[in-house]
LOLUMDO-368913 format. One record per residue (C-alpha): x, y, z; residue number from 0; residue in three letters. Coordinates in pm, whole numbers, plus 32768, in hexadecimal, padded with zeros to 4 digits. Example, Ala and Ser with C-alpha at 12.3 -4.5 7.8 and 13.67 -1.06 7.14 Angstrom:
# LOLUMDO-368913
{{84CE; 7E3E; 830C}; 0; 'Ala'}
{{8557; 7F96; 82CA}; 1; 'Ser'}
//
This chain:
# LOLUMDO-368913
{{4EE9; 763E; F3C7}; 0; 'Met'}
{{4E53; 7710; F2AF}; 1; 'Lys'}
{{4D40; 7610; F279}; 2; 'Leu'}
{{4CD9; 7622; F3E6}; 3; 'Val'}
{{4CD8; 779D; F3DB}; 4; 'Asp'}
{{4C07; 779D; F29F}; 5; 'Thr'}
{{4B10; 76A5; F333}; 6; 'Gln'}
{{4AEB; 777F; F467}; 7; 'Lys'}
{{4AB7; 78B2; F38C}; 8; 'Ala'}
{{49A0; 7814; F2BE}; 9; 'Val'}
{{48F3; 775F; F3DE}; 10; 'Ala'}
{{47F7; 7879; F420}; 11; 'Pro'}
{{479A; 787C; F2AF}; 12; 'Tyr'}
{{476E; 7704; F2AE}; 13; 'Asn'}
{{467C; 7726; F3D0}; 14; 'Val'}
{{45B7; 7830; F312}; 15; 'Lys'}
{{45AD; 7756; F1DC}; 16; 'Val'}
{{4533; 762D; F2A5}; 17; 'Gln'}
{{4420; 76FD; F347}; 18; 'Leu'}
{{43B5; 7780; F1F3}; 19; 'Ala'}
{{43A9; 761D; F16A}; 20; 'Gln'}
{{42DB; 75A9; F294}; 21; 'Asp'}
{{41E4; 76C7; F262}; 22; 'Lys'}
{{41CE; 7679; F0EE}; 23; 'Tyr'}
{{4186; 7508; F131}; 24; 'Ile'}
{{407E; 7567; F234}; 25; 'Ala'}
{{3FDA; 7654; F13B}; 26; 'Ala'}
{{3FD5; 7543; F033}; 27; 'Leu'}
{{3F33; 7452; F127}; 28; 'Lys'}
{{3E2B; 7555; F180}; 29; 'Asp'}
{{3DEC; 7594; F00E}; 30; 'Tyr'}
{{3DCB; 7423; EFC3}; 31; 'Glu'}
{{3CE3; 73EF; F0EA}; 32; 'Arg'}
{{3C05; 7507; F06D}; 33; 'Thr'}
{{3C07; 7478; EF0E}; 34; 'Leu'}
{{3BA8; 7327; EF9F}; 35; 'Gly'}
{{3A84; 73C5; F058}; 36; 'Asp'}
{{3A0C; 7468; EF15}; 37; 'Ile'}
{{3A2B; 731C; EE61}; 38; 'Arg'}
{{395C; 7271; EF70}; 39; 'Thr'}
{{384A; 7377; EF54}; 40; 'Ile'}
{{3849; 735B; EDD8}; 41; 'Ala'}
{{382E; 71E1; EDE5}; 42; 'Ile'}
{{3717; 71F6; EEE7}; 43; 'Ala'}
{{3659; 72DB; EDF9}; 44; 'Asn'}
{{3696; 7200; ECCA}; 45; 'Gly'}
{{3783; 72F3; EC22}; 46; 'Lys'}
{{38D9; 72A0; EB9A}; 47; 'Ala'}
{{39FF; 7386; EBC9}; 48; 'Leu'}
//
């Protein structure tokens, strides 16, 4: 019974953690996409990164 009560107590925090992880992953994907765009421009101009 204590386990169930503990799981219910931490459930809202688990949701917040999951949302934070999702936002972090999305930010990393945006960062990588931007870096990829920069790389493409550099290659098109004959420059190495």
